[in-house]
C-alpha positions in Angstrom: 241.5 55.5 95.0 240.4 52.2 93.0 241.0 50.2 96.4 239.0 53.0 98.5 236.4 53.5 96.3 235.4 49.8 95.8 235.9 49.2 99.5 233.3 51.6 100.3 230.4 49.6 98.2 231.4 46.3 99.8 231.7 47.6 103.3 228.3 49.3 102.5 227.1 45.8 101.5 228.4 43.8 104.5 227.2 46.4 106.9 223.8 46.5 105.2 223.5 42.6 105.6 224.6 42.8 109.1 222.1 45.7 110.1 219.2 43.6 108.2 220.2 40.2 110.3 220.7 41.7 113.6 217.5 43.6 113.5 215.7 40.9 112.3 217.1 38.8 115.2 216.4 41.5 117.4 212.6 41.5 116.6 212.4 37.8 116.8 214.1 37.7 120.2 212.7 41.1 121.5 216.0 42.1 122.3 216.8 45.8 122.2 220.4 45.5 122.1 220.4 43.9 118.8 218.1 46.3 117.2 220.5 49.1 118.6 223.5 47.2 117.0 221.9 47.2 113.8 220.8 51.0 113.9 224.7 51.5 114.7 225.5 49.5 111.5 223.3 51.7 109.5 225.4 54.7 110.2 228.2 52.7 109.1 226.1 52.1 105.7 225.4 55.8 105.5 229.1 56.6 105.8 230.1 54.0 103.4 227.8 54.8 100.6 228.6 58.8 101.3 232.1 58.1 100.6 231.4 56.2 97.5 229.5 59.3 96.2 232.4 61.4 97.1 234.8 59.3 95.5 232.8 59.2 92.2 232.2 63.0 92.3 236.0 63.4 92.5 236.8 60.9 89.9 234.3 62.9 87.6 235.4 66.6 88.4 239.2 65.6 87.9 238.6 63.6 84.6 240.2 60.1 85.6 239.5 58.6 82.2 241.1 55.3 83.4 237.6 54.7 85.0 235.2 53.1 82.7 232.2 55.4 83.9 234.2 58.6 83.7 235.6 57.8 80.2 232.0 57.0 79.1 230.1 60.3 80.3 232.6 62.9 80.5 235.4 64.8 78.7 237.9 67.2 79.6 236.3 70.1 77.9 233.0 69.5 79.7 232.0 72.2 82.2 232.6 71.0 85.9 228.9 71.1 86.8 228.1 68.7 84.0 231.1 66.6 85.0 229.6 66.2 88.5 225.9 65.6 87.2 227.1 62.9 84.9 227.0 60.8 88.1 223.3 60.2 87.2 224.0 59.9 83.3 225.0 56.3 83.4 223.4 53.1 85.0 226.1 52.5 87.9 226.2 56.2 88.6 222.5 56.6 89.0 222.1 53.4 91.0 224.7 54.8 93.3 222.6 57.9 93.7 219.6 55.8 94.2 221.2 53.9 96.8 222.4 57.0 99.0 218.9 58.5 98.8 217.5 55.2 100.0 220.0 55.1 102.8 219.3 58.6 103.8 215.7 58.0 104.1 216.3 54.8 106.1 218.6 56.5 108.5 216.4 59.9 108.8 213.5 57.6 109.9 215.4 55.1 112.2 216.8 58.0 114.2 213.8 60.7 114.1 213.0 61.7 117.2 209.3 61.4 116.4 209.8 57.8 116.0 211.9 57.2 119.1 210.5 54.3 121.4 208.1 53.4 118.5 207.8 49.5 118.1 207.3 49.9 114.4 210.9 51.4 113.6 212.6 47.9 113.5 210.4 46.3 111.3 210.5 49.6 109.2 214.2 49.7 109.2 214.5 46.0 108.2 212.1 46.4 105.3 214.0 49.4 103.9 217.4 47.4 104.7 216.2 44.7 102.4 215.9 47.3 99.7 219.4 48.6 100.5 221.1 45.3 100.4 219.6 44.5 97.0 221.0 47.8 95.5 224.3 47.4 97.0 224.3 43.7 95.5 223.5 45.1 92.0 226.3 48.0 92.8 228.8 45.2 94.0 228.5 42.7 91.5 226.3 43.7 88.4 226.7 47.5 87.6 230.0 48.4 89.2 230.7 52.1 89.4 234.3 51.9 89.9 235.7 49.6 87.0 239.2 50.2 85.6 240.0 50.4 81.8 242.9 48.3 80.6 244.3 51.3 78.8 243.9 55.0 80.0 242.2 57.2 77.3 243.4 60.3 76.2 240.0 61.8 76.1 236.6 60.8 77.4 233.5 60.3 75.2 231.7 63.2 76.6 228.1 63.7 78.0 225.2 63.4 75.8 224.3 67.0 74.9 220.7 66.5 75.7 221.9 66.2 79.3 223.7 69.5 79.3 221.0 71.5 80.3 220.0 72.8 83.7 216.9 71.1 83.8 218.8 67.7 83.9 220.8 69.0 86.7 217.7 68.8 88.9 215.3 66.3 87.1 216.8 63.1 87.9 217.8 64.0 91.6 214.0 65.1 92.4 212.8 62.1 90.4 214.8 59.7 92.5 214.0 61.3 95.7 210.5 60.6 94.7 210.9 57.0 93.7 212.9 56.3 96.5 210.9 58.3 99.1 207.7 55.9 98.2 209.6 53.0 99.8 209.0 54.8 103.1 205.3 54.6 103.3 205.4 51.1 101.8 207.6 50.0 104.8 205.2 51.7 107.2 202.2 50.0 105.7 204.0 46.5 105.8 205.1 47.2 109.5 201.9 48.1 110.5 200.4 44.9 109.1 202.8 42.7 110.7 202.3 44.2 114.0 198.6 43.7 113.3 197.8 47.7 113.9 194.7 48.1 112.1 194.1 51.8 113.0 195.3 55.0 111.2 198.2 55.8 113.4 200.8 54.6 110.7 199.2 56.9 107.9 199.4 59.9 110.4 203.1 59.0 111.0 204.0 58.7 107.3 201.9 61.4 106.1 204.6 64.0 105.8 206.9 61.4 104.1 204.3 60.5 101.6 203.7 64.0 100.7 207.3 64.8 100.5 207.9 61.9 98.3 204.7 63.1 96.2 206.2 66.4 96.0 209.7 65.1 94.5 208.2 63.1 92.1 205.9 66.1 90.9 209.1 68.1 90.6 210.8 65.4 88.7 208.1 65.2 86.0 207.8 68.9 85.9 211.3 69.5 85.3 211.5 66.8 82.9 208.6 68.4 80.9 210.4 71.8 81.0 213.8 70.3 79.9 212.1 68.4 76.9 210.1 72.0 75.9 213.5 73.9 75.5 215.7 71.2 74.6 214.4 68.6 72.3 213.3 71.3 69.8 209.9 69.6 68.8 207.8 72.2 70.8 206.1 69.9 73.3 206.5 69.0 76.9 205.3 65.4 77.1 205.3 62.5 74.7 204.2 59.7 76.6 207.5 58.0 76.2 207.7 54.8 78.0 210.2 56.1 80.7 207.8 59.3 81.0 205.1 57.2 81.7 207.2 55.3 84.4 207.5 58.3 86.5 203.7 59.4 85.8 202.2 56.2 87.0 203.5 56.1 90.6 202.5 59.8 90.6 199.1 59.1 90.0 198.6 56.2 92.6 200.4 58.2 95.2 198.0 61.1 94.5 195.1 58.6 95.1 196.7 57.3 98.2 197.1 60.9 99.7 193.4 61.7 99.1 191.9 58.3 100.2 193.8 58.2 103.6 191.9 61.2 104.6 188.8 59.1 104.4 190.6 56.5 106.6 191.4 59.1 109.2 187.8 60.6 109.2 185.7 57.7 108.8 187.8 54.5 109.1 187.1 53.5 105.6 189.3 52.1 102.7 191.9 50.3 104.8 192.5 47.7 102.2 192.3 50.1 99.5 195.1 52.3 100.8 197.2 49.4 101.8 196.9 48.1 98.1 197.5 51.7 96.6 200.7 52.1 98.4 201.9 48.6 97.5 201.1 49.3 93.8 202.9 52.9 94.0 205.9 51.3 95.3 205.6 48.5 92.6 205.3 51.1 89.9 208.7 52.7 91.0 210.3 49.4 90.7 208.5 48.7 87.5 210.1 52.2 86.4 213.7 51.3 87.1 212.9 47.9 85.3 211.9 49.9 82.1 214.7 52.3 82.2 217.5 49.5 82.5 215.9 46.6 80.8 216.0 47.8 77.0 212.8 46.0 76.6 211.2 49.4 75.3 212.8 52.1 73.2 213.2 55.5 74.9 215.3 58.4 74.7 215.7 58.3 78.6 216.6 54.7 78.7 220.1 53.6 79.6 221.6 51.7 76.6 223.5 48.4 76.8 221.8 47.3 80.3 221.2 43.9 81.6 219.7 45.0 84.8 216.2 44.4 83.6 215.8 40.6 85.1 217.3 41.7 88.4 214.7 44.4 89.1 211.8 42.3 87.8 212.8 39.6 90.0 213.2 41.9 92.9 209.9 43.6 92.0 208.1 40.4 91.9 209.5 39.5 95.2 208.4 43.0 96.8 205.1 42.9 95.4 204.3 39.0 96.2 205.6 39.7 99.9 203.4 42.8 100.1 200.4 41.1 98.9 201.0 38.0 101.2 201.1 40.4 104.1 198.1 42.2 103.2 196.1 38.9 102.6 197.1 37.7 106.1 195.7 40.5 107.8 192.6 41.1 105.3 190.0 39.7 107.9 191.3 42.2 110.5 191.2 45.2 108.1 187.6 44.3 106.9 186.4 43.8 110.4 187.2 47.2 111.6 186.3 49.1 108.5 183.5 51.7 108.3 180.8 51.9 105.4 179.8 54.8 103.2 176.3 56.0 103.9 175.6 58.2 100.8 176.7 58.8 97.2 176.6 62.3 97.4 179.2 63.0 100.2 182.7 64.1 100.6 183.8 60.5 100.8 182.0 59.4 97.8 183.8 62.1 95.7 187.3 61.2 97.1 186.6 57.6 96.0 185.5 58.5 92.6 188.5 60.8 92.3 190.6 57.7 93.4 189.1 55.6 90.9 189.7 57.8 88.0 193.5 58.5 89.3 193.9 54.6 89.2 192.1 54.2 85.9 194.4 56.7 84.5 197.4 54.8 85.9 196.2 51.7 84.5 195.6 53.2 81.0 199.1 54.6 80.8 200.4 51.0 82.1 198.6 49.1 79.3 199.5 51.8 76.7 203.2 51.5 77.9 203.4 47.5 78.0 201.2 46.9 75.0 204.3 47.0 72.4 205.6 44.0 74.7 202.3 42.2 74.7 201.7 42.5 71.0 205.2 41.3 70.3 204.6 38.2 72.7 201.2 37.3 71.0 201.8 38.2 67.3 205.7 38.3 67.2 205.3 42.4 66.0 205.8 45.0 68.3 202.9 47.5 67.8 203.8 50.9 69.0 201.0 52.9 71.0 201.6 56.6 70.0 200.5 59.9 71.5 197.1 60.0 69.9 196.0 57.1 71.9 197.3 58.5 75.2 195.7 61.8 74.7 192.4 60.4 73.7 192.2 58.1 76.7 193.6 60.6 79.2 191.7 63.8 78.2 188.2 62.7 79.6 190.0 61.5 82.7 191.4 64.7 83.2 188.2 66.5 82.6 186.4 64.1 85.1 189.2 64.4 87.7 188.8 68.3 87.5 185.2 68.3 87.8 185.3 66.0 90.9 188.1 68.2 92.3 185.8 71.3 91.6 182.8 70.0 93.5 184.2 68.1 96.2 185.2 71.1 98.5 181.4 72.1 98.9 180.2 68.6 99.7 179.5 67.7 103.2 181.1 64.8 104.9 178.7 61.5 105.3 175.6 63.0 103.4 174.7 66.1 101.5 171.2 67.3 101.4 169.4 68.7 98.3 169.1 71.9 100.3 172.8 72.0 100.6 173.5 71.2 97.1 171.3 74.0 95.7 172.8 76.3 98.3 176.5 75.7 97.4 176.4 74.8 93.5 173.7 77.1 92.2 175.7 80.3 91.7 179.2 78.6 90.8 177.1 76.5 88.1 175.7 79.5 86.8 178.9 81.4 86.7 180.6 78.5 85.0 177.8 78.4 82.3 178.2 82.2 81.6 181.8 81.7 81.2 181.6 78.9 78.7 179.0 81.3 76.8 181.4 84.1 77.0 184.3 81.8 75.5 182.0 80.8 72.6 181.1 84.6 72.0 184.9 85.3 71.8 185.5 82.6 69.2 186.3 79.4 70.8 184.9 76.9 68.8 186.3 73.4 70.2 183.6 72.1 72.5 185.8 70.1 74.7 188.3 73.0 75.1 185.2 75.1 76.1 183.7 72.4 78.4 187.2 72.0 80.0 187.8 75.6 80.6 184.4 75.9 82.0 185.1 73.2 84.5 188.2 74.9 85.5 186.0 78.0 86.1 183.9 76.0 88.5 187.1 74.6 90.2 188.3 78.3 90.9 184.9 79.3 92.2 184.3 76.7 94.5 187.8 76.8 95.8 187.6 80.9 96.1 184.2 80.2 98.2 185.8 77.9 100.8 188.5 80.7 101.3 186.0 83.2 101.5 183.5 81.2 103.7 186.5 80.4 106.1 187.7 83.9 106.2 184.1 85.2 106.8 183.5 82.9 109.7 186.8 83.5 111.3 186.3 87.3 111.1 183.0 86.8 112.5 184.4 85.3 115.8 187.7 87.3 115.9 187.1 90.8 114.3 190.3 90.2 112.6 191.3 92.1 109.3 191.0 90.1 106.1 194.8 89.3 105.8 195.0 88.3 109.1 192.1 86.1 109.2 193.2 84.4 105.9 196.5 83.7 107.1 195.8 82.4 110.6 192.8 80.4 109.0 195.4 78.8 106.6 198.0 78.2 109.2 195.7 76.4 111.4 194.3 74.1 108.6 197.7 73.7 106.6 196.7 70.4 105.2 193.3 71.6 103.7 194.4 74.8 102.4 197.7 73.5 101.2 195.6 71.0 99.3 193.4 73.7 97.9 196.5 75.5 96.6 197.8 72.5 94.9 194.2 72.0 93.3 194.5 75.5 91.9 197.9 74.5 90.8 196.7 71.6 88.7 194.0 73.7 87.3 196.5 76.0 85.9 198.3 73.0 84.6 195.1 71.9 83.1 194.7 75.4 81.4 198.1 75.0 79.9 197.5 71.5 78.6 193.9 72.4 77.2 195.1 75.8 75.4 198.1 74.2 74.1 196.8 71.0 72.9 193.9 72.6 71.1 194.8 76.3 69.8 198.7 75.6 68.9 199.7 76.7 65.4 202.8 75.4 63.5 204.4 76.5 60.3 207.6 75.6 58.6 209.0 78.0 55.9 212.2 78.6 53.9 213.3 82.2 53.7 216.0 84.3 52.5 218.1 87.1 54.3 215.8 90.0 54.8 212.5 88.2 54.2 209.7 87.7 56.8 207.6 84.8 58.2 204.0 85.9 59.3 202.3 83.7 62.1 199.0 84.8 63.6 199.8 88.3 64.8 203.7 87.7 64.6 206.0 89.1 61.8 209.2 87.4 62.1 212.2 89.2 60.2 215.3 87.0 59.3 218.1 89.5 59.8 221.3 87.4 60.2 222.9 83.9 59.6 226.3 83.5 61.4 228.7 81.0 63.2 230.6 80.9 66.1 232.6 78.8 68.4 232.3 78.1 72.0 235.1 75.7 73.2 235.2 72.5 71.1 231.7 73.2 69.9 230.6 75.0 66.7 227.2 76.8 66.8 225.3 78.1 63.8 222.6 80.7 64.6 220.0 82.8 63.0 219.1 86.3 64.4 215.5 87.2 64.2 213.6 90.4 65.0 209.9 89.8 66.3 207.1 92.1 66.0 203.5 91.4 67.1 200.7 93.6 65.9 203.3 96.0 64.4 204.9 96.6 67.5 208.7 95.1 67.8 208.8 92.9 70.9 212.2 91.3 70.9 215.3 89.7 69.2 215.7 86.0 69.3 218.6 83.5 68.3 217.4 79.9 67.6 220.8 77.9 67.2 222.0 74.5 65.9 224.9 73.3 68.1 227.6 70.8 66.9 229.5 69.1 69.3 233.4 68.4 69.0 232.9 64.8 70.6 229.3 64.1 69.7 228.0 62.9 66.2 224.5 64.3 66.5 223.9 68.3 66.7 221.2 69.7 69.1 218.7 72.6 68.9 218.6 75.5 71.1 215.3 77.0 70.5 214.5 80.8 70.3 211.5 81.5 72.8 209.6 84.4 73.6 207.0 83.5 76.5 204.1 85.4 77.8 201.0 84.5 79.9 198.9 84.3 76.8 201.3 82.1 74.7 204.9 81.1 73.7 206.6 82.0 70.2 208.7 79.0 69.8 211.3 78.9 66.7 213.7 76.2 65.7 216.5 76.6 63.2 215.8 73.4 61.1 218.1 74.2 58.0 220.3 76.2 56.3 222.4 76.9 53.0 225.6 78.9 52.1 223.9 81.6 50.6 221.9 82.3 53.7 218.8 80.9 52.9 217.1 79.0 56.0 214.4 77.2 57.1 212.6 77.8 60.3 209.8 75.8 62.4 207.7 78.3 64.0 205.0 77.4 66.7 202.7 79.4 68.7 201.8 77.6 71.9 199.0 79.2 73.7 199.2 79.2 77.6 202.2 77.4 78.1 203.3 79.6 80.9 200.6 78.4 82.9 201.9 75.0 83.0 204.9 76.3 84.9 203.2 78.7 87.4 200.6 75.7 88.3 203.8 73.8 88.9 205.2 76.4 91.2 201.8 76.5 92.9 202.0 72.8 93.5 205.5 73.1 94.9 204.1 76.0 97.4 201.1 74.0 98.4 203.0 70.8 99.2 205.3 72.8 101.3 202.6 74.7 103.1 200.8 71.4 103.8 203.8 69.6 105.5 205.8 72.7 107.0 205.8 72.7 110.7 202.9 70.2 110.6 202.2 68.2 113.7 201.3 64.8 114.5 198.2 66.2 116.5 199.8 64.4 119.7 198.6 61.1 118.4 199.8 58.0 120.3 200.0 54.4 118.9 196.9 52.3 119.5 197.9 48.6 118.6 195.3 46.1 118.3 197.8 43.3 118.1 201.2 42.8 119.9 201.5 46.0 122.0 205.4 45.5 122.9 207.5 43.7 120.6 210.7 45.3 121.7 211.2 45.5 125.6 
């Protein structure tokens, strides 16, 4: 198995290098046979990396502790599902997964029926193959996944308990699919520039790939936040950890890209901006891998003892400099064919403002993330930037973005007249103000929270009006019933209404953020058996403290009966788990969740006589975070499902026939 597994890595590397060279030769000589040969080699690369993945899965599942990676991240007592997911627990395994996804994307594009005969394909393939060669070089010579130990251990070290959670089965996979997926629009953009294709055809062709990558990146962040909420026992879902930030930054810039490309398609504007955004998004995915694997910043997510940072830093530099060079070499052509804004009060302007806010948010996160490195380089002391900085900077940006999202649907393209603005915004604005007044009457005292909820109400109203007016206009023409008219309206305009669903999902997430950040309650109390803890409307009776054993793990748990407003609503058991092969215990929280709020309880400490200390939190509106996340998924899938390229054909302004 050792020889076979390592052969898959080096064979994949050799075939990837051959495919890159022969496709490049095919491009330069305009010889389709060379390109076809390279595409055949790409199939071989895919088979090789798939065999490497299956080999690693087999070694992990069967506890082959003679392999260093298996020994470091599994144990014989570990459930099979977590043995398999240990593939992405360490450096070399996660890089193998990354390489597999990158090869998968490349093969899907190269052999896509929609891309058949497209002269961009060889260029796209060559750019992606350059990425593949780099990752195979790392797997083959730096982070080797199939290294043998000198002696065979009796037992493995086991998997970090924090990774033994269903969220960690899905979180890294979705995050990597998002990271890797952003290489696809980057390759499309570079290919279009090289071919001097100044129109928006490459955007139309890559739209679905970009939305899919953005969706997976969204899912990665969502699952990561949910995992942090239930597993770490601190009551939050986002700590602005450097590695969390590394996945959030490309999400922000990719979101900006998805919005601004619509302006290019409709108005032939923002061409340089769009290319810059996709280069930035791609670079930020590489920056994220650099942070995770370099050890330059402390993070619970980072891989320990990694020496890969320098390699990724160099590769990121080459990719960014190369991308910017291609962009600048075509700058005059891009500017020559670009349109111009005609009014500041228009849909185009709202998109641009939203773009600037998203990029500004990404820059703020980037600066806060790297500031400890900058401070250490200048002053010799690493100054850590904490949660308060990020919250204080991001809160007004989020509020501004929500406002732009609220008003954008009712603005006209090109120019909105004063009459149009009054007609569209008078009633929504009045209703939003009335909603804020009602919130104050009901006892909301924090001004920014009231304003935030008011903006969200405005967003709901304006988006409702978009659906209402669309259905009304369709029924006037077709006489269809309301559900039929709504369904057919959305099917005919998947991209628009899928985007609106995503907007509503983000509004729900904003509700959860505002509620949980402004109105949460926390208390810590030590009580005897039979005593109660009272928090807000809850009475929590401490009934029992006991211990049980599951496999090699010891679990101490408390049994609590929960009453709200005098009515019994359930029993929960917060736990502290002591792992047989891991020094640090982990907390399993007790949780009762409703649409209004979460009751969140952590067993902090206990004594022999049964006295125990609990941390009790009431987290308002947390459920809306997960509801909004679900709507983002639904909206994204709706926008790309069975979508069409609208029978667009390439319109090249440069070389029309590079490959005969």
